[in-house]
C-alpha positions as CSV (number, residue, x, y, z in Angstrom):
1,M,0.0,0.0,0.0
2,L,1.0,3.6,-0.5
3,I,0.7,5.0,3.1
4,L,0.7,8.6,4.0
5,I,2.6,9.2,7.3
6,A,0.8,12.1,9.0
7,G,1.8,13.9,12.2
8,P,3.2,17.1,13.6
9,Y,5.6,19.0,11.3
10,R,5.2,22.7,12.0
11,S,2.6,22.5,14.8
12,G,4.0,23.5,18.2
13,T,7.4,24.6,16.9
14,A,6.9,28.3,16.7
15,D,8.6,27.8,13.3
16,D,11.9,26.8,15.0
17,P,13.8,25.0,12.2
18,E,15.5,22.6,14.6
19,K,12.1,21.5,16.1
20,M,10.6,21.2,12.6
21,A,13.6,19.0,11.6
22,A,13.1,16.9,14.6
23,N,9.4,16.5,13.8
24,L,10.2,15.5,10.2
25,Q,12.7,13.0,11.5
26,R,10.0,11.4,13.7
27,L,7.8,11.1,10.6
28,E,10.6,9.6,8.6
29,E,11.4,7.1,11.3
30,A,8.1,5.4,10.6
31,S,9.0,5.0,6.9
32,W,11.5,2.1,7.4
33,P,9.1,-0.3,9.1
34,L,6.4,0.4,6.5
35,F,8.9,-0.1,3.7
36,R,10.3,-3.2,5.2
37,A,6.7,-4.6,5.4
38,G,6.4,-4.1,1.6
39,H,4.6,-0.7,1.6
40,V,5.5,2.6,0.0
41,P,5.7,5.2,2.7
42,M,5.0,8.8,1.8
43,I,5.2,12.1,3.8
44,G,3.5,15.2,2.5
45,E,6.5,17.4,3.3
46,W,8.6,15.3,1.0
47,I,6.4,16.7,-1.8
48,A,5.6,20.2,-0.4
49,L,9.0,21.4,0.7
50,P,10.8,21.1,-2.7
51,V,7.7,22.5,-4.5
52,W,7.6,25.4,-2.0
53,R,11.3,26.2,-2.5
54,A,11.0,26.0,-6.3
55,A,8.1,28.4,-6.2
56,G,10.2,30.9,-4.3
57,G,9.0,30.2,-0.8
58,A,11.2,32.1,1.6
59,Q,9.6,32.0,5.1
60,L,7.5,29.4,6.7
61,G,3.9,30.5,6.9
62,D,4.2,32.8,3.9
63,S,1.4,32.9,1.3
64,L,3.1,30.2,-0.8
65,Y,3.3,28.0,2.2
66,D,-0.4,28.0,2.6
67,E,-0.9,27.7,-1.2
68,I,1.3,24.6,-1.3
69,F,1.5,22.5,1.9
70,Y,-2.1,21.5,2.6
71,P,-3.0,21.2,-1.1
72,A,0.0,19.0,-1.6
73,A,-1.1,16.6,1.2
74,S,-4.6,16.6,-0.1
75,R,-3.5,15.7,-3.7
76,L,-1.2,13.1,-2.4
77,L,-3.9,11.6,-0.3
78,Q,-6.0,11.0,-3.4
79,L,-3.3,8.4,-4.4
80,C,-2.8,6.8,-1.0
81,D,-4.3,3.5,0.2
82,A,-4.0,4.3,3.9
83,V,-2.8,6.9,6.5
84,L,-0.6,6.3,9.5
85,R,-1.4,9.0,12.0
86,L,1.4,9.5,14.5
87,P,0.8,11.1,17.9
88,G,0.9,14.9,18.5
89,D,-1.3,17.9,17.8
90,S,-1.4,18.8,14.1
91,K,-4.2,20.5,12.2
92,G,-2.7,19.3,8.9
93,A,-2.5,15.7,10.1
94,D,-6.0,15.9,11.5
95,N,-7.2,17.1,8.1
96,D,-5.4,14.2,6.4
97,V,-7.3,11.8,8.7
98,R,-10.6,13.6,7.9
99,L,-9.9,13.3,4.1
100,A,-8.9,9.7,4.4
101,R,-12.1,8.8,6.3
102,E,-14.1,10.7,3.7
103,R,-12.5,8.5,1.0
104,G,-13.1,5.4,3.1
105,I,-9.4,4.4,3.3
106,P,-7.9,3.0,6.5
107,V,-6.4,5.2,9.2
108,F,-3.9,3.5,11.5
109,T,-2.8,5.1,14.7
110,R,-0.2,2.4,15.6
111,I,2.4,1.1,13.2
112,E,1.7,-2.4,14.6
113,D,-1.8,-2.3,13.2
114,V,-0.6,-1.7,9.6
115,P,-0.7,-5.1,7.7
116,G,2.7,-6.8,7.7
117,C,4.2,-4.6,10.4
């Protein structure tokens, strides 16, 4: 399955780059067990960050950020077979879960519940 890993990225960081990098690392840590189980892990920021930079994004939260980050996750979610929602407050991840449920695709809250993991 193509599985979106959703969780905090910017939330709760006050846009501190080190805290955001730590959040991204936590999201990425979930990618290996998913991949090892035969799935294709995906993280919205893997798509949104390069697009944002290429579009001239300069400061987190700028108008390009809003134009790219949530829509990138939404578009990506149209291709995904499931969502793995990691713990932590995140409006974006909560929106990913909402969209997944609207599509009727599984939402896992524990990696152990993903088939094969």
